[in-house]
N, C-alpha and C positions, 0 to 999 in steps of 0.2 A: 503494500499500500504507499503511494507516495501523498506525501502531503506539502501544500504551500508553504513558504517561508513567510512571516508575518511581522509586524512591526508594534499592533499596538492589540489590546485585548479588551473587550466587550463582556461584561457581566450581568447575569440575572442575580435578584437578591433572595426572594423568597423560594426554598429548597433548595437554591444553591449555594448560597452563603450562609443563609439562616433557617434553622432548624423550627420553620411554622408551621409543620405539619400537626403537631402536638396541640400546639393553640387553636388551628382551625378545629380539631375533633372535638375540644373541650368548650369551645363557644357553641359549634352546632349542636352539640350533645345538651347543651343548655336551654337554648333557645327553641330547639325540636321538642324537647320535654313539654313546653309550656302548650304544646299543640296535641299532646299526648301522642307524639311519634318519638322513634328512638332510631337516633344517629348511628348507622351500623358501618359506615366507610364506604358503603358500595357504590356512592358517587365519586370515591376518591380519583377513579381515572377519568372521569368527565372533566371534573373543575380543575384539577392541576394545571397551572400556567395560564388559564383564563383572566380575563379581567374579572373585577370584583362584582360587577353588575351581571355579566354571563353567568359566572358561578353560582350567583344568588339566584337568578333566572331558574337554574337547572334543578336545585335544591326545590326551591318552590313548586317546579312543575312537577318533579318526580315524587315529592312525599304528598303532594295533592294540598298543599297548606292554602287555607282559606286567606291569603292576604297578596297585595300586589308584591312585585320584585322590590319597590322602592321602600316600602313600608317593612319587608323584611330585612332590608340593609340597613334601615334606621333603627332596627332593633339588636342587629349583630354588631353594628360600627361601635357603639361605647364599650362592649366587651371586647372587641379587637384591641381598641387603644386603652382599656386597661392591662392587658397582657402583654404589649409589646415589650414593657422592661424585663419580661421573663423570658424572652426567646434565647436562644442559644446560638452562637456561632456553630456552624457544621464544622467538623474536624478537618483542618487544613485551610479552613478560609482565611483565618488571621495571617496564617504562615504565607499563603498566597500573596496576599493585599501587600503584606510587609516586602517580600521578595520583588515584587515588582516595582513598588514604589521605590526600594533602595536601587534597583538597576535602571531607574527612570524610564519604564516601560509606560506609554500613556494607558490609562484606563477609562473605561465609561462604565457606568451602569445603566441598564435599560430594564426598566420594571412595568408590567402591567398595573402596578399599584399606582393609585393617586400620589402626585408627590408629597402631599402633605404627609402620608402614610410614610412614604420614604424616608423623609427627613425623620420622622418620629423614631422609627425603628434604627436608623443610623446614629443617633445621639445617644444610644445605650452602649455603643461600641468604639473604644476609645481609637481614636485616629482614622477611622474609616472615611469619613465625608471629604475629609481634606487629601485623601489619597486619590479621588477621582477628579479628573480633569473636567468630566461631563456629566451629569446627572439628568436622565429623562423619565419621567413617569407618565402612565397611561392617560391621564387627562391633559397630556401637553402636545400628544399627536391626534391626528383624526381618526384611527383605526390602530388598535393595539395589535398584539402578536395574536395569531398566525402571520398578520400582515408583517412585511419588512420595513415598513416606514419608520419604526422606532430606529431600528438598527441603522439604516442609511443615515437618518440623522444624526446619530452617534457619531458615524463615520463624517460625515459633513463638519460637525464642530469641531472633532478632532483634526480635520484638514487632512484626511488620509482618505486612498482609495477602499472602498467596501473589501475588495480581495485581499487588502493587507490587514484583514481584521480576524483576529481568533474570536469567536463566541463560545463563553462557557455557560452552559443551560442545564436544566434539569428537567424539562418538560417538552411533550411533542410539540404544543404551539410555538415554544422557543425554538425548536431543531427547525421547524417548517419556516418561520420567519429568517432565520439565519441563512438556511439555504437559498431562499428566495432572494436574500441581499448579497446572493454570491461569495458568503464568507466561509471560512473554516468552522466547522462546530464541534465541539466536544461535549458530549452529554455525561451527567452524573444521575441516572435514573430516580425521581423521587420514590417511584414504585418500584422497589428493588427485584422483585419477583418477575418483572415485566419487561425484562431488558431486550427481549426479542422484539419488542414493539418500535426501539428507538434505532433500528438500522439504517434510517437516512442521514444520521451524523456521521460525520469521518471518523469518529472514535467514540467509544463507550467505554467509560471507567467506573469502578465502583465506589470511588469516594476522591477527593480533592487530595487525599494523600499519595494517590497512585498516578498525579499528573507529571508528565514527562515534557516539560514546556522546550526542551531542545530540539524535539522533532518538529517545531515548527519556528526553527532558529532562534528561539528566545533562551535569555541566560539560564542555565540548568539550575536547579536546587543542589545546594553543595552541603546539605545538612544529615546527608544519609552517613552511617558510621559502621564499618564492616558489615553491610548488607542490610542495617536496621536504621529504621528514623526513631530517633528520640521523641518521646511524647512526654507533655504534663501529665505526670502519674496519676493514676485513679486506683481506686482500691474496690473490692468486692469480698463479700465473704457470707458462709452460710454452711449449713449441713450436707455432707456429702451425700447424693443419692445414686440410686442406681440408674444406668444411663440406658442405651438401648439395647445393651448386650453384645455389641457388634466391636467394641473396643478391643475386648482380648479374643474374640472368636473369630470376626473377619479380618482384623487388622493385627492382632498380636500387640496393640498399644494401649495398655490401661490407662482410661481418662478416668479422673477424679470429678466426675459431673455435680454441677451444682443446679437447684430447681431455678427454673426462670420466673418462678413465681414471686412477685415483689421486685422483679427488676425489669419491668417493661421499660419504663422510661430511661434506664440506662442501656438496654438492649437497643432502642431506639436511635439512642444518641450516637453509638458506635457502629461505624460500618462494619459489615461482614468481613473477616480477614483474619489474620494470624498475627496474634500478640505473643510477648514473651514477659516474663519477669520472674518474681520470686513468691513463693507459695510456703504459708505457715500452717503448720500443725502444733496444736497446743501443747500435745504429750509427744511429739516426736521430733520437732525442730524445723528448721527452715530450708527449702530447697530450691532449686532452679526449676523453672517452670515455662512450658510452651503452651498456647492456648487457640483454640479456634472459638470464633463468634460466627455464627450464622447458620443457614439452613443446610450446609454439607451435601450440594448438589448431587453428589453420586449416590447419595443415598435419599434424595429428595426429600428432608425433613419437611413436615407441615409447620414447625413454628421454629423460630429462631432460638438457637441455644447455646449454652457456655460450655465449652469442652476442655477442661486444662488436663494436660499431661505432665505429672510431677516426673522430674528426670531423675529418678532414683528407683533403685530395685527392692521394693517393698516384699516381705514374705507373706502378708496376707491383705484380705481386704478391710477397709476402715469404712464401711458405711454409716453413716449419723455423726461422724465426729465432724467438728468444727473446722473449716477450712477458710483461710484468709488469704488474700490474692492481692499482690500490689503491681500492677502492669505498667511498665517502665519503657515499653517500644513495642515498634508495628513491623512486620516482616513482609508480608505480601497479601493483595486482596484474596478472598475466596474464589474457588477455581474449578471446575468441572474436570474429571479425568476421564478418559476413554477406558481406562481397564482399572482393576484393582490395584494391581501391581505399580502401575503408575501413581496412584494415589499413596500408597504405602511408601514408594521412594520419594515423594515429596515430602511427605510428612517427618520421615528420618533426616531430609535434607533441612527442615525447619528446626530439627532437634539439634543439628551441628550447629547451625547458624547462632540460635539462641544461646546453647551453651558457650559458645565462643565469645559471643557479645557479654554475656554476664561476668566474663572475667575482666572487662575493661573496668577501670575505675569509675568511669560516666555511669555504668549500671550497677557494680557490685556494691557500690556503698550504700546501695538501697536494702541489703540483705540485712541490716541493722535496725530497720525500721521498727519501731515499737508496735505496731499496729500488729505485724507478723507473729509477733510472740505473746500479745495479749489474749486473755481466755475471753471468750464471748459472753457478753453481758445477756 
């Protein structure tokens, strides 16, 4: 696959840089419950990437609400504004903005959201607004995405040819708009298990952590260390539960599984992929650990799971014991494999990468984190 070299980047906001999906779910659940309806997420595919008016119209029609689209918007808008302060940036978003800014790569922000809404969201993320040379809201053009008008206007204001722009999007309307503007398009699908729908993009990646800017002639990230990407550390813990039975049976790799119950927000926050760090068992000590988060496409999980592999040979099972994990870095995105053998080989390669990396002072110092040794309250 060949890609054009570009000189500037145009970014979407909701779902690309900011994790707005959870806020949308929360607000729609509240408002629909007032009508005796239950938001079940079935409209997620239809409304992702559309203008707020179009999204609201879809919900009103599909749920048979006894109100106009305008009335519905008047009900949900105040709730959304109350939530903007709670929206977290998606993994890799801050890293990407800082990187492009430090290398003087011109950036535009082009979103179907109204300009006022964009400004409100940006105000909670330090340094973001000033990083963009151009910001365009859906109410500043005649037609939003999937029309290319917004992207073409961004290129005009950046004073560049559309063909020299790289668009980074999360939705089908965004892809359609970017390609209609004759720009290069990378998509990070908001709907993770629907990636086959995004084939019109020039490249599909599972998260911004996997973006390789050098493929478009842009300055590459230089923060990878020994095949790993250092992350702001995060913690998770709970009793070890029985997994799918395949860790030891099919793979010969005994994972110490955690129940996903109670971790839905955390699972939604972190992209599917392979991570590593340290694992603490209160009665056994602290061990190196490599971990997958995701649906494990080879086995086609129905739900997103957390499957840590403690890199130590234990003589017995320890179901029910309290496991504490400290995640310090990222190795690769989740992938599908043609054969069980190729999956097993990749998992063992992940183990080697994690074991080697955890000997580096950058990561080894976290072995002494008090969280790993404290008993669960």
